[in-house]
C-alpha positions in Angstrom: 0.0 0.0 0.0 2.8 2.4 0.8 4.4 1.7 -2.5 1.3 2.6 -4.4 0.9 5.8 -2.4 4.5 6.8 -3.2 3.7 6.1 -6.9 0.7 8.3 -6.8 2.7 11.1 -5.2 5.4 10.9 -7.9 2.9 11.1 -10.7 1.1 14.1 -9.1 4.4 15.8 -8.4 5.7 15.5 -11.9 2.4 16.5 -13.7 1.4 19.3 -11.4 4.7 21.0 -11.3 5.4 20.7 -15.0 1.9 22.1 -15.7 2.6 25.0 -13.3 5.8 25.8 -15.1 4.0 25.8 -18.5 1.2 28.1 -17.2 3.7 30.5 -15.6 5.5 30.7 -18.9 2.4 31.4 -21.0 0.7 33.5 -18.4 3.2 36.3 -19.0 2.2 36.4 -22.6 -1.4 35.4 -22.5 -2.8 36.3 -19.0 -5.3 33.7 -17.7 -8.2 35.3 -15.8 -9.4 32.2 -13.9 -7.6 28.9 -13.2 -8.8 25.7 -11.6 -6.6 23.5 -9.4 -6.8 20.5 -11.9 -5.6 22.5 -14.9 -1.8 22.5 -14.1 -2.1 18.7 -13.4 -3.7 17.9 -16.7 -1.5 20.3 -18.6 1.5 18.4 -17.2 -0.2 15.1 -18.1 -0.6 16.3 -21.7 3.0 17.6 -21.8 4.5 14.4 -20.4 2.5 12.3 -22.8 3.3 14.2 -25.9 7.0 14.5 -25.2 7.2 10.8 -24.3 5.3 9.9 -27.5 8.0 11.5 -29.6 10.8 10.3 -27.5 9.6 6.7 -27.4 9.9 6.4 -31.2 13.7 6.7 -30.9 14.5 5.3 -27.4 13.0 3.1 -24.8 11.3 4.8 -21.8 13.5 3.1 -19.2 13.9 3.8 -15.5 16.8 6.1 -16.5 14.5 8.2 -18.6 12.0 8.4 -15.7 14.8 9.7 -13.4 15.8 12.3 -15.9 12.3 13.6 -16.2 12.0 13.9 -12.4 15.3 15.7 -12.0 14.5 18.2 -14.8 11.0 18.9 -13.4 12.5 19.4 -9.9 15.2 21.8 -11.1 12.8 23.9 -13.2 10.2 24.0 -10.3 12.9 25.3 -7.9 14.0 28.0 -10.4 10.5 29.2 -11.6 7.9 28.3 -9.0 6.8 29.4 -5.6 4.8 27.2 -3.2 1.3 26.4 -4.6 -1.2 26.7 -1.7 -4.5 26.5 -3.7 -5.0 22.8 -3.1 -4.1 22.8 0.6 -6.1 25.9 1.4 -9.2 24.4 -0.3 -8.8 21.2 1.7 -8.4 23.0 5.0 -11.5 25.2 4.4 -13.9 22.3 3.9 -14.0 19.3 6.2 -16.3 17.5 3.7 -13.8 17.8 0.9 -11.0 16.7 3.1 -12.9 13.7 4.5 -14.0 12.6 1.0 -10.5 12.9 -0.5 -9.0 11.0 2.4 -11.8 8.3 2.0 -11.1 8.1 -1.7 -7.3 7.7 -1.1 -7.8 5.0 1.5 -10.4 3.1 -0.6 -8.2 3.3 -3.7 -5.0 2.2 -1.9 -6.9 -0.7 -0.3 -8.4 -2.0 -3.5 -5.3 -1.4 -5.6 -3.1 -3.2 -3.2 -5.2 -6.4 -3.6 -4.5 -6.7 -7.3 -5.5 -5.7 -10.8 -9.2 -6.4 -11.7 -9.1 -5.6 -15.4 -8.2 -8.7 -17.3 -6.8 -6.9 -20.4 -4.0 -5.4 -18.3 -2.3 -8.8 -18.0 -3.5 -10.0 -21.4 -1.8 -7.4 -23.5 -1.7 -3.9 -21.8 1.3 -4.9 -19.7 3.1 -6.4 -22.7 2.6 -3.1 -24.6 4.1 -1.2 -21.7 7.0 -3.6 -21.4 7.9 -3.2 -25.1 8.0 0.6 -24.7 10.1 0.4 -21.6 12.6 -2.0 -23.2 12.8 -0.9 -26.8 12.2 2.0 -29.2 9.5 1.5 -31.8 9.9 -1.9 -33.6 8.8 -2.1 -37.2 6.2 -4.8 -37.8 5.8 -5.6 -34.1 2.1 -6.3 -34.6 3.0 -9.5 -36.5 3.7 -11.0 -33.1 0.3 -10.2 -31.7 -2.3 -7.9 -33.3 -3.0 -6.2 -29.9 0.6 -4.9 -30.0 -0.3 -2.8 -33.0 -3.3 -1.2 -31.3 -1.0 1.1 -29.6 -2.8 3.5 -27.3 -0.7 6.5 -26.4 -1.8 5.9 -22.9 0.6 2.9 -22.8 3.4 5.3 -23.5 2.9 7.6 -20.5 2.1 4.5 -18.4 5.4 2.9 -19.5 7.3 6.0 -18.2 5.5 5.9 -14.8 5.2 2.1 -14.4 7.4 1.9 -11.4 9.2 -1.4 -10.7 10.5 -1.0 -7.1 13.1 -3.6 -7.6 14.9 -0.8 -9.6 14.9 1.3 -6.4 14.7 -0.8 -3.3 15.7 -4.3 -4.6 12.3 -5.6 -3.3 11.7 -8.0 -6.2 9.1 -7.6 -8.9 6.9 -5.0 -7.2 5.1 -3.2 -10.0 2.9 -0.2 -9.7 0.7 1.3 -12.5 -0.2 4.7 -10.9 -1.5 6.9 -13.7 -5.2 5.9 -13.6 -5.2 6.0 -9.8 -3.6 9.5 -9.6 -5.9 11.0 -12.2 -8.9 9.4 -10.4 -8.0 11.1 -7.1 -7.5 14.5 -8.8 -10.9 14.0 -10.5 -12.6 13.1 -7.2 -11.1 16.2 -5.6 -12.4 18.5 -8.5 -15.9 17.0 -8.5 -16.3 17.1 -4.7 -15.0 20.7 -4.6 -17.7 21.8 -7.2 -20.3 19.8 -5.4 -19.6 21.7 -2.1 -19.6 25.0 -4.0 -23.0 24.1 -5.4 -24.3 23.4 -1.9 -22.9 26.7 -0.6 -24.5 28.7 -3.5 -27.7 26.6 -3.4 -27.3 25.8 -7.0 -29.5 22.7 -7.6 -28.2 22.0 -11.1 -24.6 21.9 -9.8 -25.6 19.8 -6.8 -27.4 17.3 -9.0 -24.7 17.2 -11.7 -21.6 17.0 -9.5 -23.4 14.8 -6.9 -24.2 12.2 -9.6 -20.6 12.3 -10.8 -19.2 12.0 -7.3 -21.4 9.0 -6.6 -20.3 7.2 -9.8 -16.7 7.9 -9.1 -16.7 6.6 -5.6 -18.8 3.6 -6.2 -17.6 2.3 -9.6 -14.0 3.3 -10.2 -11.8 2.4 -7.2 -11.5 -1.3 -8.2 -10.5 -0.4 -11.7 -7.8 2.3 -11.3 -4.9 -0.1 -10.5 -5.1 -1.2 -14.2 -3.5 0.0 -17.4 -6.9 0.3 -19.2 -7.2 3.3 -21.5 -11.0 3.1 -20.9 -10.5 4.3 -17.4 -8.4 7.4 -18.1 -10.8 8.3 -21.0 -13.7 8.2 -18.5 -12.0 10.7 -16.3 -11.2 13.0 -19.3 -14.9 12.9 -20.3 -15.9 13.9 -16.8 -13.3 16.8 -16.7 -14.3 18.1 -20.2 -18.0 18.1 -19.5 -17.5 19.6 -16.0 -15.7 22.5 -17.7 -18.5 22.9 -20.1 -21.1 22.8 -17.3 -19.3 25.5 -15.3 -18.4 27.8 -18.2 -20.9 27.0 -20.9 -19.8 26.8 -24.5 -18.3 30.3 -24.4 -14.7 29.5 -23.5 -11.8 31.8 -23.3 -8.7 31.0 -25.4 -6.9 29.2 -22.5 -9.8 26.9 -21.7 -10.5 26.4 -25.4 -6.9 25.3 -25.9 -7.0 23.1 -22.8 -10.2 21.3 -23.8 -8.9 20.9 -27.4 -5.6 19.3 -26.1 -7.5 16.9 -23.8 -9.9 15.8 -26.6 -7.1 15.1 -29.1 -5.1 13.3 -26.5 -8.1 11.1 -25.6 -8.5 10.1 -29.2 -4.9 8.8 -29.2 -5.8 6.8 -26.1 -8.9 5.3 -27.6 -10.3 5.9 -31.1 -13.9 5.8 -30.0 -13.3 9.1 -28.2 -13.7 10.9 -31.5 -17.3 11.6 -30.3 -15.7 14.3 -28.1 -14.7 16.0 -31.4 -18.4 16.8 -31.9 -18.3 18.8 -28.7 -15.3 20.7 -30.0 -17.0 21.5 -33.3 -20.1 22.8 -31.4 -17.8 25.1 -29.4 -16.0 26.3 -32.5 -19.3 27.0 -34.3 -20.5 29.1 -31.4 -17.2 31.0 -31.1 -15.8 30.8 -34.6 -12.5 32.6 -35.2 -9.5 32.1 -37.4 -7.3 32.0 -34.3 -9.2 29.1 -32.9 -9.1 27.1 -36.1 -5.3 27.7 -36.1 -5.1 26.5 -32.5 -7.0 23.3 -33.2 -4.8 22.6 -36.2 -1.5 23.2 -34.3 -2.6 21.3 -31.2 -4.1 18.4 -33.2 -1.1 18.0 -35.4 1.3 18.1 -32.4 -0.6 15.4 -30.5 -1.6 13.2 -33.5 1.8 13.1 -35.3 3.6 10.7 -33.0 0.5 8.5 -32.9 0.5 8.2 -36.7 4.3 7.6 -36.8 4.1 4.9 -34.2 1.2 3.2 -36.0 3.0 3.3 -39.3 6.1 1.6 -37.9 4.2 -1.0 -35.9 1.6 -2.0 -38.6 2.2 -0.1 -41.8 -1.0 1.9 -41.3 -1.6 5.4 -39.9 -4.6 4.3 -37.9 -4.6 0.6 -37.0 -6.9 -1.5 -37.2 -8.6 0.9 -39.7 -7.1 -0.5 -42.9 -8.9 1.6 -45.5 -6.7 4.6 -44.6 -3.9 3.1 -46.6 -1.1 5.3 -48.0 2.0 3.2 -47.5 3.4 -0.2 -48.4 6.4 -1.0 -46.2 7.9 -4.5 -46.0 6.5 -5.0 -42.5 2.9 -4.1 -43.3 0.1 -6.1 -41.6 -2.2 -7.9 -44.0 -5.6 -6.0 -44.2 
């Protein structure tokens, strides 16, 4: 249980601090009027995933790579950041939020320490992660097993943060898959915080919406978050995206529009069925159409999707596997359609 808690802290530390650094850099050029606690965390999550996606094409995401990431983030945070008190102040002001977050942490740690309850994790998710940790992209790898060609980008960030504590403590094969669990706890905090604000403001719509999400999160997800399943992380992204839209409507400022766009494109690289979120993005664009927003969508989409297409090409010969009708190349290692 302690090992899992340490893993959660490492993931939170890296994502939140790198997101804070990114926001601090852009805030000087494009001031952000309002900012939620979860935004630096998810911005860091996006940054780590995109950078790792490009890097993993050329080099394995080994334990050494993991240590380099942590050292770089730590040095940059010392140079650029002051202590962030928003999270702790919010917890200290509301006993209900504090109690719910502690309950979620204990519940998650307890369930996660008993094992992984999503069968696909051991069937092919863990194998995907191990290939990424051991090797750069291998042309034609999907010939060994078709699932190795269905390369969700979530496996890449999971490979970077899959912590084998035998590398650190010599404890033997003690693996931790902390990404889903950490994102779950951050999502719980965000939803409970907005639920409490709804109670304070007597906003029945907010109470109903966030109360429903809070109930689903606490009752359904704790037994699933110890897995490597992309379905789980995509569920949290859906919750965060529609929470933003519930709070702010479809009239988003440039920062939140870019934030939502990046989350949606990233979720598509995690699981292709998430393209339905693109409909939401189109609705926002239609309501707030501008050339600047079209350019932003193009740049963000291209940056996130490019390593996904490159990896698919090398693994299978297709840009989007297993969709074979999008067929522009004919390399020697191509998977038969």
